[in-house]
All heavy atoms as TSV, in Angstrom:
chain	resi	resn	atom	element	x	y	z
A	1	MET	N	N	9.048	-67.529	0.186
A	1	MET	CA	C	8.025	-67.154	1.145
A	1	MET	C	C	6.831	-66.515	0.429
A	1	MET	O	O	5.705	-66.769	0.793
A	1	MET	CB	C	8.626	-66.194	2.169
A	1	MET	CG	C	7.646	-65.810	3.248
A	1	MET	SD	S	7.037	-67.201	4.190
A	1	MET	CE	C	7.756	-66.892	5.739
A	2	SER	N	N	7.081	-65.700	-0.576
A	2	SER	CA	C	5.974	-65.035	-1.261
A	2	SER	C	C	5.067	-66.029	-1.971
A	2	SER	O	O	3.859	-65.815	-2.049
A	2	SER	CB	C	6.492	-63.983	-2.235
A	2	SER	OG	O	7.254	-64.592	-3.251
A	3	VAL	N	N	5.617	-67.139	-2.481
A	3	VAL	CA	C	4.803	-68.168	-3.126
A	3	VAL	C	C	3.891	-68.821	-2.093
A	3	VAL	O	O	2.709	-69.049	-2.351
A	3	VAL	CB	C	5.704	-69.224	-3.815
A	3	VAL	CG1	C	4.883	-70.371	-4.335
A	3	VAL	CG2	C	6.502	-68.588	-4.930
A	4	PHE	N	N	4.431	-69.075	-0.891
A	4	PHE	CA	C	3.633	-69.644	0.192
A	4	PHE	C	C	2.475	-68.717	0.555
A	4	PHE	O	O	1.334	-69.162	0.687
A	4	PHE	CB	C	4.528	-69.882	1.421
A	4	PHE	CG	C	3.758	-70.256	2.657
A	4	PHE	CD1	C	3.208	-71.519	2.797
A	4	PHE	CD2	C	3.558	-69.332	3.666
A	4	PHE	CE1	C	2.488	-71.864	3.926
A	4	PHE	CE2	C	2.839	-69.660	4.799
A	4	PHE	CZ	C	2.310	-70.925	4.932
A	5	LEU	N	N	2.755	-67.419	0.726
A	5	LEU	CA	C	1.704	-66.468	1.084
A	5	LEU	C	C	0.668	-66.331	-0.027
A	5	LEU	O	O	-0.519	-66.189	0.243
A	5	LEU	CB	C	2.317	-65.104	1.409
A	5	LEU	CG	C	3.180	-65.065	2.663
A	5	LEU	CD1	C	3.867	-63.721	2.800
A	5	LEU	CD2	C	2.377	-65.402	3.897
A	6	LYS	N	N	1.113	-66.403	-1.266
A	6	LYS	CA	C	0.183	-66.322	-2.390
A	6	LYS	C	C	-0.752	-67.531	-2.403
A	6	LYS	O	O	-1.957	-67.386	-2.591
A	6	LYS	CB	C	0.957	-66.227	-3.697
A	6	LYS	CG	C	0.075	-66.002	-4.899
A	6	LYS	CD	C	0.896	-65.787	-6.145
A	6	LYS	CE	C	-0.015	-65.512	-7.318
A	6	LYS	NZ	N	0.716	-65.254	-8.537
A	7	LEU	N	N	-0.211	-68.716	-2.176
A	7	LEU	CA	C	-1.032	-69.928	-2.167
A	7	LEU	C	C	-1.942	-69.997	-0.943
A	7	LEU	O	O	-3.109	-70.357	-1.037
A	7	LEU	CB	C	-0.146	-71.171	-2.218
A	7	LEU	CG	C	0.590	-71.420	-3.521
A	7	LEU	CD1	C	1.556	-72.585	-3.363
A	7	LEU	CD2	C	-0.388	-71.669	-4.644
A	8	MET	N	N	-1.400	-69.655	0.218
A	8	MET	CA	C	-2.133	-69.795	1.472
A	8	MET	C	C	-3.250	-68.762	1.617
A	8	MET	O	O	-4.361	-69.092	2.008
A	8	MET	CB	C	-1.150	-69.664	2.631
A	8	MET	CG	C	-1.733	-69.959	3.958
A	8	MET	SD	S	-1.807	-71.731	4.173
A	8	MET	CE	C	-2.093	-71.817	5.892
A	9	PHE	N	N	-2.952	-67.505	1.330
A	9	PHE	CA	C	-3.906	-66.415	1.578
A	9	PHE	C	C	-4.381	-65.701	0.320
A	9	PHE	O	O	-5.179	-64.776	0.400
A	9	PHE	CB	C	-3.286	-65.382	2.519
A	9	PHE	CG	C	-2.849	-65.945	3.834
A	9	PHE	CD1	C	-1.531	-65.920	4.214
A	9	PHE	CD2	C	-3.770	-66.508	4.702
A	9	PHE	CE1	C	-1.125	-66.437	5.430
A	9	PHE	CE2	C	-3.374	-67.030	5.922
A	9	PHE	CZ	C	-2.049	-66.998	6.284
A	10	GLY	N	N	-3.878	-66.088	-0.834
A	10	GLY	CA	C	-4.244	-65.389	-2.052
A	10	GLY	C	C	-3.673	-63.980	-2.062
A	10	GLY	O	O	-4.291	-63.040	-2.562
A	11	LEU	N	N	-2.473	-63.806	-1.511
A	11	LEU	CA	C	-1.856	-62.492	-1.398
A	11	LEU	C	C	-1.516	-61.949	-2.772
A	11	LEU	O	O	-0.886	-62.612	-3.584
A	11	LEU	CB	C	-0.584	-62.586	-0.548
A	11	LEU	CG	C	0.074	-61.281	-0.183
A	11	LEU	CD1	C	-0.818	-60.490	0.775
A	11	LEU	CD2	C	1.417	-61.529	0.458
A	12	VAL	N	N	-1.942	-60.718	-3.020
A	12	VAL	CA	C	-1.662	-60.032	-4.275
A	12	VAL	C	C	-0.576	-58.998	-3.988
A	12	VAL	O	O	-0.711	-58.203	-3.056
A	12	VAL	CB	C	-2.931	-59.339	-4.811
A	12	VAL	CG1	C	-2.638	-58.578	-6.081
A	12	VAL	CG2	C	-4.038	-60.359	-5.028
A	13	PRO	N	N	0.521	-58.999	-4.755
A	13	PRO	CA	C	1.597	-58.040	-4.509
A	13	PRO	C	C	1.118	-56.596	-4.642
A	13	PRO	O	O	0.185	-56.307	-5.384
A	13	PRO	CB	C	2.628	-58.360	-5.594
A	13	PRO	CG	C	2.253	-59.691	-6.134
A	13	PRO	CD	C	0.799	-59.877	-5.868
A	14	PRO	N	N	1.771	-55.686	-3.931
A	14	PRO	CA	C	1.363	-54.279	-4.003
A	14	PRO	C	C	1.683	-53.690	-5.368
A	14	PRO	O	O	2.612	-54.122	-6.044
A	14	PRO	CB	C	2.196	-53.605	-2.911
A	14	PRO	CG	C	3.383	-54.484	-2.751
A	14	PRO	CD	C	2.906	-55.872	-3.040
A	15	LYS	N	N	0.901	-52.707	-5.774
A	15	LYS	CA	C	1.123	-52.038	-7.060
A	15	LYS	C	C	2.241	-51.014	-6.955
A	15	LYS	O	O	2.870	-50.666	-7.923
A	15	LYS	CB	C	-0.166	-51.381	-7.521
A	15	LYS	CG	C	-1.312	-52.355	-7.661
A	15	LYS	CD	C	-1.975	-52.203	-8.980
A	15	LYS	CE	C	-3.203	-53.051	-9.071
A	15	LYS	NZ	N	-3.028	-54.360	-9.486
A	16	GLY	N	N	2.468	-50.503	-5.754
A	16	GLY	CA	C	3.508	-49.501	-5.553
A	16	GLY	C	C	3.351	-48.871	-4.188
A	16	GLY	O	O	2.468	-49.222	-3.417
A	17	MET	N	N	4.228	-47.918	-3.905
A	17	MET	CA	C	4.204	-47.243	-2.612
A	17	MET	C	C	3.719	-45.812	-2.798
A	17	MET	O	O	4.082	-45.147	-3.767
A	17	MET	CB	C	5.611	-47.217	-2.008
A	17	MET	CG	C	5.676	-46.531	-0.668
A	17	MET	SD	S	7.305	-46.581	0.117
A	17	MET	CE	C	8.259	-45.570	-0.956
A	18	ASN	N	N	2.889	-45.351	-1.865
A	18	ASN	CA	C	2.463	-43.968	-1.841
A	18	ASN	C	C	3.654	-43.136	-1.377
A	18	ASN	O	O	4.101	-43.259	-0.238
A	18	ASN	CB	C	1.274	-43.804	-0.892
A	18	ASN	CG	C	0.736	-42.389	-0.850
A	18	ASN	OD1	O	1.454	-41.435	-1.113
A	18	ASN	ND2	N	-0.528	-42.264	-0.514
A	19	THR	N	N	4.202	-42.308	-2.262
A	19	THR	CA	C	5.416	-41.563	-1.939
A	19	THR	C	C	5.203	-40.497	-0.870
A	19	THR	O	O	6.142	-40.107	-0.191
A	19	THR	CB	C	6.005	-40.910	-3.195
A	19	THR	OG1	O	5.008	-40.091	-3.802
A	19	THR	CG2	C	6.483	-41.962	-4.180
A	20	GLU	N	N	3.973	-40.033	-0.698
A	20	GLU	CA	C	3.692	-39.001	0.316
A	20	GLU	C	C	3.659	-39.586	1.723
A	20	GLU	O	O	4.144	-38.979	2.670
A	20	GLU	CB	C	2.367	-38.305	0.017
A	20	GLU	CG	C	2.398	-37.486	-1.258
A	20	GLU	CD	C	1.055	-36.848	-1.550
A	20	GLU	OE1	O	0.185	-36.828	-0.659
A	20	GLU	OE2	O	0.890	-36.374	-2.682
A	21	THR	N	N	3.073	-40.776	1.879
A	21	THR	CA	C	2.904	-41.363	3.211
A	21	THR	C	C	3.812	-42.562	3.468
A	21	THR	O	O	3.961	-42.982	4.607
A	21	THR	CB	C	1.446	-41.821	3.420
A	21	THR	OG1	O	1.155	-42.864	2.465
A	21	THR	CG2	C	0.472	-40.684	3.248
A	22	GLY	N	N	4.390	-43.150	2.417
A	22	GLY	CA	C	5.201	-44.355	2.564
A	22	GLY	C	C	4.362	-45.615	2.720
A	22	GLY	O	O	4.858	-46.682	3.035
A	23	GLU	N	N	3.052	-45.504	2.472
A	23	GLU	CA	C	2.127	-46.621	2.651
A	23	GLU	C	C	2.210	-47.602	1.490
A	23	GLU	O	O	2.302	-47.219	0.328
A	23	GLU	CB	C	0.699	-46.089	2.743
A	23	GLU	CG	C	-0.347	-47.151	2.878
A	23	GLU	CD	C	-1.753	-46.574	2.915
A	23	GLU	OE1	O	-1.909	-45.371	3.128
A	23	GLU	OE2	O	-2.680	-47.358	2.728
A	24	ILE	N	N	2.213	-48.893	1.827
A	24	ILE	CA	C	2.159	-49.972	0.845
A	24	ILE	C	C	0.951	-50.831	1.200
A	24	ILE	O	O	0.806	-51.260	2.331
A	24	ILE	CB	C	3.437	-50.833	0.879
A	24	ILE	CG1	C	4.653	-49.989	0.548
A	24	ILE	CG2	C	3.315	-51.992	-0.098
A	24	ILE	CD1	C	5.958	-50.726	0.686
A	25	SER	N	N	0.067	-51.099	0.235
A	25	SER	CA	C	-1.144	-51.874	0.493
A	25	SER	C	C	-1.069	-53.231	-0.191
A	25	SER	O	O	-0.686	-53.332	-1.351
A	25	SER	CB	C	-2.372	-51.125	-0.029
A	25	SER	OG	O	-2.526	-49.919	0.661
A	26	PHE	N	N	-1.432	-54.271	0.560
A	26	PHE	CA	C	-1.519	-55.627	0.041
A	26	PHE	C	C	-2.984	-56.046	0.049
A	26	PHE	O	O	-3.747	-55.623	0.906
A	26	PHE	CB	C	-0.739	-56.607	0.924
A	26	PHE	CG	C	0.745	-56.403	0.890
A	26	PHE	CD1	C	1.352	-55.477	1.702
A	26	PHE	CD2	C	1.522	-57.150	0.029
A	26	PHE	CE1	C	2.718	-55.287	1.671
A	26	PHE	CE2	C	2.891	-56.979	-0.012
A	26	PHE	CZ	C	3.492	-56.039	0.811
A	27	THR	N	N	-3.363	-56.910	-0.869
A	27	THR	CA	C	-4.711	-57.454	-0.923
A	27	THR	C	C	-4.637	-58.943	-0.648
A	27	THR	O	O	-3.785	-59.640	-1.208
A	27	THR	CB	C	-5.336	-57.209	-2.310
A	27	THR	OG1	O	-5.330	-55.809	-2.573
A	27	THR	CG2	C	-6.758	-57.719	-2.363
A	28	MET	N	N	-5.536	-59.420	0.240
A	28	MET	CA	C	-5.615	-60.852	0.538
A	28	MET	C	C	-6.988	-61.345	0.102
A	28	MET	O	O	-8.006	-60.835	0.557
A	28	MET	CB	C	-5.431	-61.092	2.034
A	28	MET	CG	C	-4.064	-60.712	2.533
A	28	MET	SD	S	-3.915	-60.878	4.306
A	28	MET	CE	C	-3.645	-62.619	4.442
A	29	LYS	N	N	-7.009	-62.334	-0.776
A	29	LYS	CA	C	-8.278	-62.876	-1.264
A	29	LYS	C	C	-8.919	-63.826	-0.252
A	29	LYS	O	O	-10.115	-64.018	-0.264
A	29	LYS	CB	C	-8.069	-63.578	-2.597
A	29	LYS	CG	C	-7.654	-62.616	-3.691
A	29	LYS	CD	C	-7.464	-63.319	-5.006
A	29	LYS	CE	C	-7.048	-62.326	-6.067
A	29	LYS	NZ	N	-6.845	-62.959	-7.347
A	30	ARG	N	N	-8.105	-64.438	0.615
A	30	ARG	CA	C	-8.604	-65.326	1.670
A	30	ARG	C	C	-8.044	-64.834	2.999
A	30	ARG	O	O	-6.856	-64.597	3.130
A	30	ARG	CB	C	-8.156	-66.766	1.418
A	30	ARG	CG	C	-8.817	-67.398	0.217
A	30	ARG	CD	C	-8.340	-68.827	-0.015
A	30	ARG	NE	N	-6.927	-68.933	-0.351
A	30	ARG	CZ	C	-6.417	-68.688	-1.550
A	30	ARG	NH1	N	-7.196	-68.288	-2.525
A	30	ARG	NH2	N	-5.137	-68.835	-1.780
A	31	SER	N	N	-8.900	-64.697	3.975
A	31	SER	CA	C	-8.426	-64.213	5.273
A	31	SER	C	C	-7.809	-65.345	6.088
A	31	SER	O	O	-8.227	-66.498	5.981
A	31	SER	CB	C	-9.587	-63.589	6.052
A	31	SER	OG	O	-10.554	-64.556	6.343
A	32	PRO	N	N	-6.793	-65.015	6.894
A	32	PRO	CA	C	-6.205	-66.041	7.766
A	32	PRO	C	C	-7.185	-66.441	8.861
A	32	PRO	O	O	-8.016	-65.639	9.282
A	32	PRO	CB	C	-4.970	-65.368	8.347
A	32	PRO	CG	C	-5.144	-63.919	8.105
A	32	PRO	CD	C	-6.130	-63.740	7.008
A	33	LYS	N	N	-7.083	-67.665	9.312
A	33	LYS	CA	C	-7.943	-68.162	10.387
A	33	LYS	C	C	-7.196	-68.045	11.707
A	33	LYS	O	O	-5.978	-68.175	11.758
A	33	LYS	CB	C	-8.324	-69.621	10.154
A	33	LYS	CG	C	-8.959	-69.886	8.814
A	33	LYS	CD	C	-10.326	-69.282	8.715
A	33	LYS	CE	C	-10.963	-69.653	7.396
A	33	LYS	NZ	N	-11.658	-68.596	6.761
A	34	GLY	N	N	-7.919	-67.815	12.775
A	34	GLY	CA	C	-7.283	-67.765	14.081
A	34	GLY	C	C	-7.849	-66.651	14.932
A	34	GLY	O	O	-8.794	-65.960	14.559
A	35	ARG	N	N	-7.222	-66.486	16.090
A	35	ARG	CA	C	-7.686	-65.504	17.061
A	35	ARG	C	C	-6.469	-64.788	17.622
A	35	ARG	O	O	-5.401	-65.371	17.800
A	35	ARG	CB	C	-8.421	-66.234	18.180
A	35	ARG	CG	C	-8.976	-65.361	19.257
A	35	ARG	CD	C	-9.723	-66.191	20.293
A	35	ARG	NE	N	-8.931	-67.239	20.901
A	35	ARG	CZ	C	-8.106	-67.057	21.936
A	35	ARG	NH1	N	-7.987	-65.885	22.472
A	35	ARG	NH2	N	-7.431	-68.062	22.430
A	36	LEU	N	N	-6.635	-63.501	17.888
A	36	LEU	CA	C	-5.568	-62.689	18.452
A	36	LEU	C	C	-6.163	-61.803	19.535
A	36	LEU	O	O	-7.154	-61.112	19.300
A	36	LEU	CB	C	-4.937	-61.821	17.354
A	36	LEU	CG	C	-3.737	-60.989	17.754
A	36	LEU	CD1	C	-2.546	-61.903	18.000
A	36	LEU	CD2	C	-3.407	-59.992	16.677
A	37	GLU	N	N	-5.602	-61.858	20.722
A	37	GLU	CA	C	-6.094	-61.056	21.839
A	37	GLU	C	C	-5.086	-59.951	22.142
A	37	GLU	O	O	-3.899	-60.215	22.315
A	37	GLU	CB	C	-6.265	-61.951	23.069
A	37	GLU	CG	C	-6.820	-61.237	24.263
A	37	GLU	CD	C	-6.999	-62.180	25.443
A	37	GLU	OE1	O	-6.941	-63.406	25.262
A	37	GLU	OE2	O	-7.192	-61.664	26.550
A	38	VAL	N	N	-5.551	-58.701	22.171
A	38	VAL	CA	C	-4.688	-57.577	22.498
A	38	VAL	C	C	-4.624	-57.465	24.020
A	38	VAL	O	O	-5.630	-57.240	24.686
A	38	VAL	CB	C	-5.210	-56.263	21.872
A	38	VAL	CG1	C	-4.333	-55.094	22.280
A	38	VAL	CG2	C	-5.276	-56.385	20.363
A	39	LEU	N	N	-3.416	-57.646	24.560
A	39	LEU	CA	C	-3.225	-57.584	26.011
A	39	LEU	C	C	-2.938	-56.162	26.480
A	39	LEU	O	O	-3.360	-55.759	27.564
A	39	LEU	CB	C	-2.075	-58.500	26.440
A	39	LEU	CG	C	-2.227	-59.975	26.082
A	39	LEU	CD1	C	-0.971	-60.731	26.468
A	39	LEU	CD2	C	-3.450	-60.570	26.751
A	40	TYR	N	N	-2.200	-55.406	25.660
A	40	TYR	CA	C	-1.844	-54.032	26.018
A	40	TYR	C	C	-1.645	-53.237	24.732
A	40	TYR	O	O	-1.107	-53.745	23.753
A	40	TYR	CB	C	-0.553	-54.007	26.838
A	40	TYR	CG	C	-0.131	-52.614	27.229
A	40	TYR	CD1	C	-0.732	-51.976	28.308
A	40	TYR	CD2	C	0.839	-51.938	26.525
A	40	TYR	CE1	C	-0.367	-50.688	28.672
A	40	TYR	CE2	C	1.219	-50.654	26.884
A	40	TYR	CZ	C	0.616	-50.031	27.952
A	40	TYR	OH	O	0.967	-48.765	28.302
A	41	LEU	N	N	-2.078	-51.972	24.745
A	41	LEU	CA	C	-1.962	-51.136	23.562
A	41	LEU	C	C	-1.847	-49.681	23.974
A	41	LEU	O	O	-2.657	-49.190	24.764
A	41	LEU	CB	C	-3.190	-51.330	22.665
A	41	LEU	CG	C	-3.246	-50.524	21.376
A	41	LEU	CD1	C	-2.129	-50.932	20.435
A	41	LEU	CD2	C	-4.596	-50.714	20.707
A	42	ASP	N	N	-0.815	-49.005	23.483
A	42	ASP	CA	C	-0.719	-47.555	23.626
A	42	ASP	C	C	-0.035	-47.015	22.372
A	42	ASP	O	O	0.110	-47.725	21.384
A	42	ASP	CB	C	-0.024	-47.141	24.930
A	42	ASP	CG	C	1.457	-47.477	24.996
A	42	ASP	OD1	O	2.063	-47.813	23.948
A	42	ASP	OD2	O	2.024	-47.402	26.089
A	43	GLU	N	N	0.391	-45.754	22.386
A	43	GLU	CA	C	0.966	-45.122	21.196
A	43	GLU	C	C	2.311	-45.730	20.788
A	43	GLU	O	O	2.694	-45.646	19.631
A	43	GLU	CB	C	1.139	-43.615	21.439
A	43	GLU	CG	C	-0.169	-42.867	21.595
A	43	GLU	CD	C	-0.991	-42.889	20.330
A	43	GLU	OE1	O	-0.420	-42.780	19.225
A	43	GLU	OE2	O	-2.229	-43.021	20.446
A	44	GLU	N	N	3.022	-46.350	21.726
A	44	GLU	CA	C	4.355	-46.850	21.434
A	44	GLU	C	C	4.501	-48.368	21.514
A	44	GLU	O	O	5.481	-48.914	21.021
A	44	GLU	CB	C	5.357	-46.215	22.403
A	44	GLU	CG	C	5.415	-44.709	22.272
A	44	GLU	CD	C	6.299	-44.076	23.324
A	44	GLU	OE1	O	6.908	-44.816	24.129
A	44	GLU	OE2	O	6.381	-42.846	23.353
A	45	LEU	N	N	3.542	-49.059	22.124
A	45	LEU	CA	C	3.712	-50.484	22.392
A	45	LEU	C	C	2.407	-51.247	22.185
A	45	LEU	O	O	1.325	-50.756	22.510
A	45	LEU	CB	C	4.171	-50.665	23.846
A	45	LEU	CG	C	4.661	-52.026	24.284
A	45	LEU	CD1	C	5.960	-52.389	23.573
A	45	LEU	CD2	C	4.894	-52.020	25.784
A	46	ARG	N	N	2.525	-52.472	21.608
A	46	ARG	CA	C	1.370	-53.363	21.470
A	46	ARG	C	C	1.822	-54.753	21.876
A	46	ARG	O	O	2.826	-55.271	21.384
A	46	ARG	CB	C	0.880	-53.379	20.022
A	46	ARG	CG	C	-0.292	-54.339	19.819
A	46	ARG	CD	C	-0.783	-54.336	18.401
A	46	ARG	NE	N	0.244	-54.885	17.536
A	46	ARG	CZ	C	0.333	-54.635	16.231
A	46	ARG	NH1	N	-0.505	-53.839	15.643
A	46	ARG	NH2	N	1.304	-55.179	15.520
A	47	ILE	N	N	1.075	-55.385	22.776
A	47	ILE	CA	C	1.357	-56.747	23.213
A	47	ILE	C	C	0.125	-57.593	22.910
A	47	ILE	O	O	-0.982	-57.246	23.329
A	47	ILE	CB	C	1.689	-56.808	24.719
A	47	ILE	CG1	C	2.882	-55.898	25.027
A	47	ILE	CG2	C	1.977	-58.246	25.143
A	47	ILE	CD1	C	3.187	-55.767	26.498
A	48	THR	N	N	0.321	-58.681	22.163
A	48	THR	CA	C	-0.799	-59.537	21.774
A	48	THR	C	C	-0.515	-60.983	22.162
A	48	THR	O	O	0.627	-61.400	22.304
A	48	THR	CB	C	-1.052	-59.465	20.259
A	48	THR	OG1	O	0.125	-59.856	19.562
A	48	THR	CG2	C	-1.459	-58.071	19.826
A	49	LEU	N	N	-1.595	-61.756	22.301
A	49	LEU	CA	C	-1.533	-63.178	22.620
A	49	LEU	C	C	-2.257	-63.938	21.524
A	49	LEU	O	O	-3.441	-63.702	21.272
A	49	LEU	CB	C	-2.189	-63.447	23.979
A	49	LEU	CG	C	-2.320	-64.892	24.406
A	49	LEU	CD1	C	-0.951	-65.523	24.615
A	49	LEU	CD2	C	-3.157	-64.996	25.670
A	50	GLY	N	N	-1.554	-64.852	20.852
A	50	GLY	CA	C	-2.142	-65.654	19.793
A	50	GLY	C	C	-2.877	-66.858	20.361
A	50	GLY	O	O	-2.717	-67.216	21.528
A	51	GLU	N	N	-3.648	-67.515	19.526
A	51	GLU	CA	C	-4.466	-68.644	19.987
A	51	GLU	C	C	-3.634	-69.846	20.417
A	51	GLU	O	O	-4.104	-70.687	21.166
A	51	GLU	CB	C	-5.471	-69.060	18.922
A	51	GLU	CG	C	-4.869	-69.676	17.697
A	51	GLU	CD	C	-5.927	-70.116	16.720
A	51	GLU	OE1	O	-6.948	-69.445	16.570
A	51	GLU	OE2	O	-5.717	-71.161	16.114
A	52	LYS	N	N	-2.377	-69.925	19.990
A	52	LYS	CA	C	-1.511	-71.040	20.393
A	52	LYS	C	C	-0.568	-70.643	21.519
A	52	LYS	O	O	0.384	-71.359	21.803
A	52	LYS	CB	C	-0.720	-71.547	19.194
A	52	LYS	CG	C	-1.619	-72.167	18.143
A	52	LYS	CD	C	-0.829	-72.763	17.016
A	52	LYS	CE	C	-1.781	-73.396	16.021
A	52	LYS	NZ	N	-1.076	-74.041	14.930
A	53	GLY	N	N	-0.821	-69.479	22.148
A	53	GLY	CA	C	-0.027	-69.046	23.285
A	53	GLY	C	C	1.159	-68.165	22.946
A	53	GLY	O	O	1.943	-67.812	23.822
A	54	THR	N	N	1.317	-67.801	21.683
A	54	THR	CA	C	2.418	-66.944	21.269
A	54	THR	C	C	2.174	-65.520	21.739
A	54	THR	O	O	1.109	-64.945	21.487
A	54	THR	CB	C	2.570	-66.959	19.746
A	54	THR	OG1	O	2.732	-68.289	19.310
A	54	THR	CG2	C	3.747	-66.113	19.294
A	55	ILE	N	N	3.155	-64.942	22.429
A	55	ILE	CA	C	3.073	-63.552	22.852
A	55	ILE	C	C	3.969	-62.729	21.938
A	55	ILE	O	O	5.137	-63.067	21.747
A	55	ILE	CB	C	3.498	-63.385	24.313
A	55	ILE	CG1	C	2.513	-64.141	25.220
A	55	ILE	CG2	C	3.563	-61.905	24.708
A	55	ILE	CD1	C	2.878	-64.141	26.679
A	56	LEU	N	N	3.424	-61.659	21.376
A	56	LEU	CA	C	4.153	-60.797	20.461
A	56	LEU	C	C	4.171	-59.392	21.021
A	56	LEU	O	O	3.128	-58.841	21.370
A	56	LEU	CB	C	3.491	-60.815	19.084
A	56	LEU	CG	C	4.133	-59.953	18.000
A	56	LEU	CD1	C	5.513	-60.481	17.658
A	56	LEU	CD2	C	3.250	-59.917	16.777
A	57	VAL	N	N	5.371	-58.809	21.119
A	57	VAL	CA	C	5.537	-57.442	21.605
A	57	VAL	C	C	6.058	-56.611	20.435
A	57	VAL	O	O	7.107	-56.914	19.867
A	57	VAL	CB	C	6.538	-57.384	22.780
A	57	VAL	CG1	C	6.726	-55.958	23.245
A	57	VAL	CG2	C	6.075	-58.269	23.917
A	58	CYS	N	N	5.314	-55.561	20.070
A	58	CYS	CA	C	5.704	-54.673	18.967
A	58	CYS	C	C	5.908	-53.272	19.520
A	58	CYS	O	O	5.042	-52.737	20.203
A	58	CYS	CB	C	4.619	-54.630	17.894
A	58	CYS	SG	S	4.317	-56.212	17.132
A	59	GLU	N	N	7.062	-52.681	19.181
A	59	GLU	CA	C	7.369	-51.330	19.613
A	59	GLU	C	C	7.452	-50.425	18.391
A	59	GLU	O	O	8.086	-50.764	17.373
A	59	GLU	CB	C	8.713	-51.298	20.345
A	59	GLU	CG	C	9.124	-49.922	20.802
A	59	GLU	CD	C	10.489	-49.926	21.468
A	59	GLU	OE1	O	11.230	-50.915	21.317
A	59	GLU	OE2	O	10.802	-48.929	22.118
A	60	ARG	N	N	6.798	-49.261	18.442
A	60	ARG	CA	C	6.841	-48.306	17.359
A	60	ARG	C	C	8.114	-47.489	17.489
A	60	ARG	O	O	8.392	-46.913	18.534
A	60	ARG	CB	C	5.632	-47.376	17.395
A	60	ARG	CG	C	5.598	-46.401	16.247
A	60	ARG	CD	C	4.381	-45.551	16.321
A	60	ARG	NE	N	3.227	-46.406	16.164
A	60	ARG	CZ	C	2.211	-46.138	15.366
A	60	ARG	NH1	N	2.175	-45.036	14.696
A	60	ARG	NH2	N	1.205	-46.975	15.295
A	61	LEU	N	N	8.899	-47.443	16.402
A	61	LEU	CA	C	10.132	-46.674	16.408
A	61	LEU	C	C	9.888	-45.291	15.823
A	61	LEU	O	O	9.061	-45.134	14.933
A	61	LEU	CB	C	11.209	-47.399	15.602
A	61	LEU	CG	C	11.572	-48.802	16.099
A	61	LEU	CD1	C	12.567	-49.449	15.160
A	61	LEU	CD2	C	12.110	-48.742	17.514
A	62	ALA	N	N	10.608	-44.321	16.306
A	62	ALA	CA	C	10.446	-42.934	15.813
A	62	ALA	C	C	11.051	-42.769	14.438
A	62	ALA	O	O	11.865	-43.450	13.975
A	62	ALA	CB	C	11.098	-41.966	16.785
């Protein structure tokens, strides 16, 4: 999968993780194409609609 992402988006692997925040940063040399519509958003839940009709529900865990 990582080879696919590298070829498709020019994804550069992260250098490491910030031990204080747990943040990991990736760099993409080419941006993905498409559209994403946010249907609902609050502190715990995000619901989005993709351009091909895909609905994605993301819940933030404590």
